KOLPA-418647 format. One record per residue (C-alpha): x, y, z; residue in one letter. Coordinates in steps of 0.25 Angstrom, whole numbers. Layout:
<node east="X" north="Y" up="Z" r="A"/>
...
END
This chain:
<node east="0" north="0" up="0" r="M"/>
<node east="4" north="14" up="-2" r="R"/>
<node east="2" north="22" up="11" r="I"/>
<node east="4" north="37" up="14" r="A"/>
<node east="5" north="42" up="28" r="I"/>
<node east="1" north="57" up="30" r="I"/>
<node east="-1" north="66" up="42" r="G"/>
<node east="13" north="66" up="48" r="T"/>
<node east="26" north="75" up="47" r="R"/>
<node east="33" north="63" up="41" r="G"/>
<node east="43" north="52" up="44" r="I"/>
<node east="52" north="48" up="50" r="P"/>
<node east="46" north="54" up="63" r="N"/>
<node east="51" north="67" up="67" r="N"/>
<node east="38" north="72" up="74" r="Y"/>
<node east="28" north="64" up="81" r="G"/>
<node east="18" north="52" up="82" r="G"/>
<node east="12" north="52" up="69" r="F"/>
<node east="26" north="53" up="62" r="E"/>
<node east="31" north="42" up="70" r="Q"/>
<node east="18" north="33" up="67" r="F"/>
<node east="20" north="36" up="52" r="A"/>
<node east="35" north="32" up="53" r="E"/>
<node east="32" north="19" up="59" r="Y"/>
<node east="20" north="16" up="51" r="L"/>
<node east="25" north="19" up="37" r="S"/>
<node east="38" north="11" up="39" r="V"/>
<node east="30" north="-1" up="44" r="G"/>
<node east="20" north="0" up="32" r="L"/>
<node east="32" north="0" up="22" r="V"/>
<node east="38" north="-12" up="29" r="K"/>
<node east="24" north="-19" up="26" r="K"/>
<node east="26" north="-16" up="11" r="G"/>
<node east="18" north="-3" up="10" r="N"/>
<node east="22" north="10" up="3" r="E"/>
<node east="21" north="21" up="13" r="V"/>
<node east="22" north="36" up="11" r="V"/>
<node east="23" north="46" up="23" r="V"/>
<node east="21" north="60" up="21" r="Y"/>
<node east="32" north="69" up="27" r="N"/>
<node east="33" north="84" up="29" r="S"/>
<node east="42" north="90" up="19" r="H"/>
<node east="51" north="95" up="30" r="N"/>
<node east="52" north="82" up="38" r="H"/>
<node east="67" north="79" up="41" r="P"/>
<node east="66" north="66" up="33" r="Y"/>
<node east="67" north="70" up="19" r="Q"/>
<node east="69" north="57" up="11" r="K"/>
<node east="57" north="51" up="3" r="K"/>
<node east="58" north="37" up="10" r="K"/>
<node east="60" north="33" up="24" r="W"/>
<node east="61" north="18" up="28" r="K"/>
<node east="53" north="14" up="16" r="G"/>
<node east="42" north="25" up="18" r="V"/>
<node east="40" north="35" up="7" r="Q"/>
<node east="41" north="50" up="12" r="I"/>
<node east="33" north="61" up="5" r="I"/>
<node east="37" north="75" up="10" r="H"/>
<node east="26" north="86" up="9" r="C"/>
<node east="27" north="101" up="12" r="F"/>
<node east="24" north="104" up="26" r="D"/>
<node east="23" north="119" up="30" r="P"/>
<node east="20" north="116" up="45" r="E"/>
<node east="34" north="121" up="49" r="Y"/>
<node east="31" north="134" up="42" r="M"/>
<node east="16" north="137" up="45" r="I"/>
<node east="13" north="128" up="57" r="G"/>
<node east="1" north="119" up="59" r="T"/>
<node east="-5" north="123" up="46" r="T"/>
<node east="6" north="117" up="38" r="G"/>
<node east="2" north="103" up="43" r="Q"/>
<node east="-11" north="104" up="35" r="F"/>
<node east="-3" north="108" up="22" r="I"/>
<node east="7" north="97" up="24" r="Y"/>
<node east="-5" north="87" up="26" r="D"/>
<node east="-11" north="93" up="13" r="L"/>
<node east="2" north="91" up="6" r="N"/>
<node east="3" north="77" up="10" r="C"/>
<node east="-11" north="73" up="6" r="I"/>
<node east="-10" north="80" up="-8" r="I"/>
<node east="3" north="72" up="-10" r="N"/>
<node east="-3" north="59" up="-6" r="S"/>
<node east="-13" north="61" up="-18" r="R"/>
<node east="-2" north="59" up="-27" r="K"/>
<node east="1" north="45" up="-22" r="H"/>
<node east="-7" north="32" up="-23" r="N"/>
<node east="-8" north="29" up="-9" r="F"/>
<node east="-17" north="18" up="-4" r="D"/>
<node east="-18" north="23" up="10" r="I"/>
<node east="-15" north="37" up="17" r="I"/>
<node east="-13" north="36" up="32" r="L"/>
<node east="-16" north="50" up="38" r="Q"/>
<node east="-10" north="52" up="52" r="L"/>
<node east="-19" north="62" up="59" r="G"/>
<node east="-28" north="71" up="53" r="Y"/>
<node east="-27" north="85" up="59" r="T"/>
<node east="-20" north="92" up="47" r="S"/>
<node east="-23" north="82" up="36" r="S"/>
<node east="-38" north="78" up="36" r="S"/>
<node east="-42" north="92" up="30" r="V"/>
<node east="-35" north="87" up="17" r="W"/>
<node east="-41" north="73" up="18" r="N"/>
<node east="-51" north="76" up="7" r="R"/>
<node east="-41" north="77" up="-3" r="I"/>
<node east="-34" north="64" up="0" r="M"/>
<node east="-33" north="54" up="-11" r="S"/>
<node east="-45" north="46" up="-12" r="K"/>
<node east="-37" north="34" up="-17" r="D"/>
<node east="-30" north="32" up="-4" r="A"/>
<node east="-36" north="27" up="9" r="I"/>
<node east="-35" north="38" up="20" r="L"/>
<node east="-32" north="33" up="34" r="L"/>
<node east="-31" north="43" up="46" r="T"/>
<node east="-25" north="40" up="59" r="N"/>
<node east="-33" north="49" up="67" r="M"/>
<node east="-23" north="51" up="78" r="D"/>
<node east="-29" north="58" up="91" r="G"/>
<node east="-41" north="67" up="93" r="I"/>
<node east="-33" north="79" up="89" r="E"/>
<node east="-44" north="90" up="91" r="W"/>
<node east="-44" north="86" up="106" r="K"/>
<node east="-30" north="91" up="108" r="R"/>
<node east="-31" north="103" up="117" r="S"/>
<node east="-19" north="110" up="111" r="K"/>
<node east="-27" north="114" up="99" r="Y"/>
<node east="-36" north="126" up="99" r="S"/>
<node east="-52" north="124" up="98" r="K"/>
<node east="-51" north="128" up="83" r="K"/>
<node east="-40" north="118" up="80" r="V"/>
<node east="-48" north="107" up="88" r="Q"/>
<node east="-60" north="110" up="79" r="Q"/>
<node east="-51" north="109" up="67" r="F"/>
<node east="-46" north="95" up="72" r="L"/>
<node east="-60" north="90" up="74" r="K"/>
<node east="-63" north="94" up="59" r="Y"/>
<node east="-50" north="88" up="54" r="A"/>
<node east="-54" north="75" up="62" r="E"/>
<node east="-67" north="75" up="55" r="R"/>
<node east="-60" north="77" up="41" r="L"/>
<node east="-51" north="65" up="44" r="A"/>
<node east="-63" north="56" up="47" r="I"/>
<node east="-70" north="61" up="35" r="K"/>
<node east="-59" north="58" up="25" r="Y"/>
<node east="-52" north="46" up="31" r="T"/>
<node east="-55" north="32" up="26" r="D"/>
<node east="-49" north="24" up="38" r="Y"/>
<node east="-46" north="29" up="52" r="F"/>
<node east="-35" north="24" up="61" r="I"/>
<node east="-35" north="27" up="76" r="A"/>
<node east="-22" north="24" up="84" r="D"/>
<node east="-30" north="24" up="97" r="S"/>
<node east="-43" north="17" up="101" r="I"/>
<node east="-47" north="30" up="107" r="G"/>
<node east="-46" north="37" up="93" r="I"/>
<node east="-53" north="25" up="87" r="Q"/>
<node east="-65" north="27" up="97" r="E"/>
<node east="-65" north="42" up="95" r="Y"/>
<node east="-66" north="40" up="79" r="L"/>
<node east="-78" north="30" up="81" r="K"/>
<node east="-85" north="39" up="91" r="K"/>
<node east="-83" north="52" up="84" r="T"/>
<node east="-84" north="49" up="70" r="Y"/>
<node east="-89" north="35" up="69" r="N"/>
<node east="-77" north="30" up="61" r="V"/>
<node east="-70" north="17" up="62" r="K"/>
<node east="-55" north="18" up="64" r="S"/>
<node east="-44" north="7" up="65" r="T"/>
<node east="-36" north="7" up="77" r="Y"/>
<node east="-21" north="6" up="74" r="I"/>
<node east="-12" north="11" up="86" r="A"/>
<node east="1" north="19" up="86" r="Y"/>
<node east="14" north="12" up="88" r="G"/>
<node east="26" north="12" up="96" r="A"/>
<node east="40" north="5" up="98" r="E"/>
<node east="44" north="-3" up="110" r="L"/>
<node east="55" north="5" up="116" r="M"/>
<node east="69" north="-2" up="117" r="G"/>
<node east="78" north="-1" up="129" r="Y"/>
<node east="76" north="12" up="137" r="P"/>
<node east="88" north="21" up="138" r="N"/>
<node east="92" north="26" up="152" r="P"/>
<node east="101" north="37" up="146" r="A"/>
<node east="88" north="45" up="143" r="V"/>
<node east="86" north="46" up="158" r="L"/>
<node east="100" north="52" up="160" r="V"/>
<node east="97" north="62" up="149" r="E"/>
<node east="85" north="68" up="156" r="F"/>
<node east="90" north="66" up="170" r="K"/>
<node east="79" north="55" up="174" r="L"/>
<node east="79" north="43" up="182" r="E"/>
<node east="72" north="29" up="178" r="Q"/>
<node east="57" north="29" up="183" r="Y"/>
<node east="59" north="42" up="191" r="A"/>
<node east="51" north="50" up="182" r="Y"/>
<node east="37" north="50" up="175" r="D"/>
<node east="36" north="55" up="161" r="I"/>
<node east="26" north="63" up="151" r="L"/>
<node east="29" north="63" up="136" r="I"/>
<node east="19" north="71" up="128" r="A"/>
<node east="17" north="83" up="120" r="R"/>
<node east="14" north="95" up="129" r="M"/>
<node east="-1" north="96" up="125" r="E"/>
<node east="-13" north="97" up="135" r="P"/>
<node east="-20" north="84" up="130" r="E"/>
<node east="-8" north="76" up="134" r="N"/>
<node east="-12" north="80" up="149" r="N"/>
<node east="2" north="86" up="152" r="I"/>
<node east="-4" north="95" up="163" r="E"/>
<node east="-12" north="83" up="169" r="M"/>
<node east="1" north="75" up="170" r="I"/>
<node east="10" north="86" up="175" r="L"/>
<node east="-1" north="90" up="186" r="D"/>
<node east="-1" north="76" up="191" r="G"/>
<node east="14" north="75" up="192" r="F"/>
<node east="15" north="89" up="199" r="I"/>
<node east="5" north="84" up="209" r="N"/>
<node east="13" north="71" up="212" r="S"/>
<node east="22" north="69" up="223" r="N"/>
<node east="33" north="62" up="215" r="K"/>
<node east="47" north="67" up="213" r="E"/>
<node east="48" north="59" up="201" r="R"/>
<node east="50" north="68" up="188" r="D"/>
<node east="40" north="69" up="177" r="L"/>
<node east="47" north="70" up="163" r="V"/>
<node east="39" north="78" up="153" r="V"/>
<node east="43" north="76" up="138" r="I"/>
<node east="36" north="84" up="128" r="G"/>
<node east="40" north="98" up="121" r="S"/>
<node east="36" north="110" up="130" r="L"/>
<node east="37" north="119" up="118" r="N"/>
<node east="22" north="122" up="117" r="T"/>
<node east="13" north="131" up="125" r="K"/>
<node east="8" north="120" up="133" r="F"/>
<node east="21" north="114" up="135" r="G"/>
<node east="27" north="127" up="140" r="K"/>
<node east="15" north="129" up="150" r="R"/>
<node east="17" north="115" up="155" r="I"/>
<node east="32" north="117" up="158" r="A"/>
<node east="29" north="130" up="165" r="K"/>
<node east="17" north="124" up="173" r="K"/>
<node east="23" north="111" up="178" r="Y"/>
<node east="37" north="117" up="183" r="N"/>
<node east="40" north="105" up="192" r="D"/>
<node east="54" north="100" up="194" r="K"/>
<node east="49" north="86" up="193" r="R"/>
<node east="45" north="88" up="179" r="I"/>
<node east="55" north="86" up="168" r="K"/>
<node east="51" north="93" up="155" r="Y"/>
<node east="60" north="86" up="144" r="L"/>
<node east="53" north="92" up="132" r="G"/>
<node east="53" north="85" up="119" r="F"/>
<node east="62" north="72" up="120" r="V"/>
<node east="65" north="65" up="107" r="S"/>
<node east="68" north="51" up="104" r="G"/>
<node east="59" north="39" up="107" r="I"/>
<node east="70" north="31" up="114" r="E"/>
<node east="72" north="43" up="124" r="R"/>
<node east="57" north="44" up="126" r="L"/>
<node east="55" north="29" up="128" r="N"/>
<node east="66" north="29" up="138" r="S"/>
<node east="60" north="40" up="146" r="L"/>
<node east="47" north="33" up="146" r="R"/>
<node east="53" north="20" up="150" r="Y"/>
<node east="60" north="26" up="162" r="F"/>
<node east="49" north="34" up="167" r="S"/>
<node east="40" north="30" up="179" r="N"/>
<node east="27" north="35" up="173" r="L"/>
<node east="24" north="39" up="159" r="Y"/>
<node east="12" north="49" up="157" r="F"/>
<node east="4" north="50" up="145" r="H"/>
<node east="-6" north="61" up="144" r="G"/>
<node east="-11" north="60" up="130" r="H"/>
<node east="-26" north="61" up="129" r="S"/>
<node east="-32" north="64" up="115" r="V"/>
<node east="-23" north="57" up="105" r="G"/>
<node east="-24" north="43" up="100" r="G"/>
<node east="-12" north="33" up="103" r="T"/>
<node east="-1" north="42" up="107" r="N"/>
<node east="13" north="37" up="103" r="P"/>
<node east="19" north="41" up="116" r="S"/>
<node east="10" north="32" up="124" r="L"/>
<node east="14" north="20" up="115" r="L"/>
<node east="29" north="24" up="117" r="E"/>
<node east="27" north="25" up="132" r="A"/>
<node east="21" north="11" up="132" r="M"/>
<node east="33" north="6" up="123" r="A"/>
<node east="43" north="12" up="133" r="S"/>
<node east="37" north="5" up="145" r="N"/>
<node east="32" north="18" up="152" r="A"/>
<node east="22" north="17" up="163" r="L"/>
<node east="11" north="25" up="157" r="I"/>
<node east="1" north="35" up="164" r="C"/>
<node east="-9" north="39" up="153" r="S"/>
<node east="-20" north="49" up="152" r="H"/>
<node east="-33" north="41" up="153" r="D"/>
<node east="-39" north="41" up="139" r="N"/>
<node east="-43" north="31" up="129" r="I"/>
<node east="-31" north="34" up="120" r="F"/>
<node east="-21" north="30" up="131" r="N"/>
<node east="-29" north="19" up="138" r="K"/>
<node east="-32" north="11" up="125" r="S"/>
<node east="-17" north="9" up="124" r="I"/>
<node east="-12" north="8" up="138" r="L"/>
<node east="-24" north="1" up="143" r="E"/>
<node east="-22" north="-4" up="158" r="Q"/>
<node east="-7" north="-2" up="157" r="D"/>
<node east="-6" north="13" up="161" r="A"/>
<node east="-10" north="23" up="172" r="F"/>
<node east="-21" north="33" up="168" r="Y"/>
<node east="-23" north="47" up="172" r="F"/>
<node east="-34" north="58" up="169" r="S"/>
<node east="-30" north="68" up="179" r="E"/>
<node east="-18" north="73" up="186" r="C"/>
<node east="-21" north="67" up="200" r="N"/>
<node east="-20" north="53" up="193" r="K"/>
<node east="-7" north="57" up="187" r="I"/>
<node east="-2" north="61" up="201" r="C"/>
<node east="-6" north="48" up="207" r="D"/>
<node east="1" north="40" up="196" r="L"/>
<node east="14" north="48" up="198" r="M"/>
<node east="14" north="46" up="213" r="N"/>
<node east="10" north="31" up="213" r="S"/>
<node east="15" north="24" up="200" r="I"/>
<node east="29" north="18" up="198" r="S"/>
<node east="32" north="12" up="184" r="K"/>
<node east="39" north="0" up="190" r="K"/>
<node east="26" north="-5" up="196" r="S"/>
<node east="19" north="-6" up="183" r="F"/>
<node east="28" north="-14" up="174" r="K"/>
<node east="16" north="-21" up="168" r="E"/>
<node east="10" north="-8" up="163" r="F"/>
<node east="22" north="-5" up="155" r="T"/>
<node east="24" north="-19" up="150" r="A"/>
<node east="10" north="-20" up="145" r="N"/>
<node east="11" north="-7" up="137" r="N"/>
<node east="24" north="-11" up="132" r="Y"/>
<node east="18" north="-24" up="127" r="K"/>
<node east="6" north="-16" up="120" r="K"/>
<node east="16" north="-8" up="112" r="I"/>
<node east="22" north="-21" up="107" r="N"/>
<node east="8" north="-28" up="104" r="K"/>
<node east="-1" north="-16" up="100" r="L"/>
<node east="7" north="-4" up="97" r="Y"/>
<node east="20" north="-8" up="90" r="S"/>
<node east="23" north="-1" up="77" r="W"/>
<node east="23" north="-15" up="70" r="D"/>
<node east="9" north="-17" up="74" r="K"/>
<node east="4" north="-3" up="70" r="I"/>
<node east="10" north="-5" up="56" r="V"/>
<node east="4" north="-18" up="54" r="D"/>
<node east="-10" north="-13" up="59" r="D"/>
<node east="-9" north="-1" up="49" r="Y"/>
<node east="-4" north="-10" up="37" r="D"/>
<node east="-15" north="-20" up="40" r="T"/>
<node east="-25" north="-9" up="40" r="F"/>
<node east="-20" north="-2" up="27" r="F"/>
<node east="-21" north="-16" up="20" r="K"/>
<node east="-35" north="-18" up="25" r="N"/>
<node east="-41" north="-5" up="21" r="I"/>
<node east="-34" north="-5" up="7" r="S"/>
<node east="-40" north="-18" up="3" r="L"/>
END
């Protein structure tokens, strides 16, 4: 099959979750005998036309010049270019800046949309932007041939809100290798003597709830916070929670370093509340982290009984005061096994390949 992947800034991954997903999926599909094209921004650091067997098509992307509006122009350029090729399937990752152009998508190709999270619920957006995102979501529903949900929660949302059927195919993760104690020296930390929070500094990730719970705890243990503070919300957080026990590390690059920091933590806090399957949650599971998660269907459908849950700061305070990782090895072992059985990239690629073959018959 000839498959195109649109909706990302391109591969190899230099940005985020969907780029990482496109990277693993495209390479895996090529190994299964498919011809795969991934659309890249024209200014992506990788400028060659092929990567690990995946064809790369670069399209003009003015986001770096004009901001968010440039994303819409980039997606339009990708869709226009896709009309020149005889694709069997076009996989659209997300819809926020592309669904407005879906009406001009080639009618000869099957359009699949991975719906991602419930974008219009993100509190970082203004009311007008939220209204637009609802509109964009409806357009994706209107023009998409098949829907993919990477979360049971998103699958239920699509059924309840639009009465559309979607196929559940999760996100993937790699099991970590051996943890590297050198990362503790780098950040002046001690094994299991700190809790950790890794997230974008956005309100819907319940950053303040977690930090309030930590401030109210009586533990001398550190709380390591990883995520860029170079936003209005991030700067406010750093100023509001000025506690010597909180270590703001900012953005930390490298999956190996992050996995080691997760592995050697006492508790790992996951506050995401409006997305689908969050990559960082799977990475925490794959790193043998003991997870304390926001109580919602997106997280609970993955973690099930192998985590602690919170929905208010007092619960976080109680967890920090009473839970020790060494007492819950069964939780971490079970989550590690889930990655191998349910969320490995090999399984995710197999699921997509099977689905593509079924709908193209």
